[in-house]
Steps between C-alpha positions, in 0.01 A plus 500: 500500500319340207197282564481146367251478216372165621372662819306765308320317219272204564504188282834613362348716230580860423337815366595601145405785268361354177396689186234326291434768237499876462345660810472158666763447771430280801649391831507118489636213706760278337706207638858546615770290336775350714859586396706250305870435562634831362200714589391716790156591628453872557233680695434809290509832683466762223390500138528802272236568236664538158375655177458156347277395793287806430473411130370154590252638753375789288518359147555124529851533353709733286585501130476145370529352852152406621369296791377157393456353847492624862845610615653596834642850460823651627876482463644765737518321834704446814457284807645274768620145447293255704625169360802380297557199277749227589770625262475870585808622687523871400176604665349454844162515669422852619698688236329778308539460124408688187359245256594533134206416273741406221542124456689429175559144382884533501536265200366685193736688268418840651558384856833348394593833336432688823171645372277332755238773469433364150470138613295289261326327792478788748274450801442854625253542785163640401541483123229416245752489214519118500210261536437356750573831669778535755331549835616802697629580846209687660441222751561464871761229447713420199735209434801617298835368387784616723669667200211748482561631851716799588562530874370838616529491878618862508199627305141557599241277337390794286851574380566135419182487290640784289788282376311391187415844357845624602653214300301615195655846530852364552467282189379802302806696611723218380328521161584871484870444567730735689295781657789687663472866410196445278183706475196278552132551423234273656146499359247361743545537877329190626703271728718375211576852378588618851719196554676581172561845648663348809706255294615770255617713792678199648664433162647850477263696277573871510141608438164323523175657380163325540163548329148389586139615469440519877660724761500238777771272354692804374508640854648170613760521222599844629537362853719220362734756343388539139663807347171602340147366456255571219124454502435436131121519545536876540584747225775652713646154553514430129675833451760403759561168323536677164790701640700176493440468123743782417838436336395149393405393849629488855482148645728202450261233627122460517333247728147472360291357784146602405434265210315785327585584139444874544747512791769336288433723197502809720833404658698397192572857378670570833765232441840587360623326185619151596276497805369177650134419558429223751139389469359351821133591482272226364191672371456315171644571158603858419541711189853638499643812328743286303627788288622686807648180646695455177608860451625536857654150502314413817522153649181329615560227759242285670516406867307198622499369855835404662692210653810548715400864556249379759780414742685819410197703601473330839872560560465868409208547736676318784811711438291821511605583143146622433175540691177361357279594794368828350340292224298283741200727552246250637498168685158337526369179659441206269127519572492850345637386165181612321580857605873463448491436124310819405724699733813356336368619163449857626822687423360815655500335844726191504823355372577153633212340687598192697277236654569367849467121498620450857181586688 
């Protein structure tokens, strides 16, 4: 049974994880906001550390996105509803929910075209893209609109907190198109790459090969059913990848999840003419082998965030269509967040590190 937040935190304040600058992340108290008519108050149980959180903590941002004020981190969260607004009738106190960090305006031209992930006034938890920054969800209690909540009573708190990265992978698969019978290459076996593996299998891919520079995530890919794994930091691994270059390439689709230019350049020769590249990794601008892209008539497609795929992911997990648990390698108390961030960045020892906010 969940515990009421009001019985745990004095003066009705809550602990939050706030990044002030590179290498400056703090545990701070912030006030709790009461829910309005169409909102619910959620006691957070789990919060997954994402690559973007790590960029803020380690570097103060990524690319052109830089911190300009203190910001609460986090956007992969789940919890229990502890209070509901007067006009909320779909949700009830005590339900476990996965909380979508995506809050589009619903009135701009992109929202009206069904491209909510490109909303012109997007309020995405834990984002320094706009200013003032959008405060994140690494807090003991969050007040959210009911439309952000996917009921996840049949999932563990850890599974429910995986809905956000899973939605990213599902959206990427939709960008690739029909994967039935296709040969798929995935570069980068962090949580997003491994979720792309699970989604590609679910979507009917006939073969999935993954690459990385560390054996730990590649071992997990093998356990998840990858047909082959390649450690491209090793000479033997590069030789294995080069075998796919023969006869103008082998793969139909590439999910590039590393955000590293060399990974993309190394993978492109393995694609067949007409192959599709879906770029997910956000590592800054890249130099591309445009001549090869042109000569092989390859298609380069971006994939950015998600919208309705969030609820699809929760439904898939509840229906046992895929299992995200092998990706959750560590769950740590909120008070150990200073140790959790370096661990989450260590691909030789961890994949998805989640923080426990319920203690």
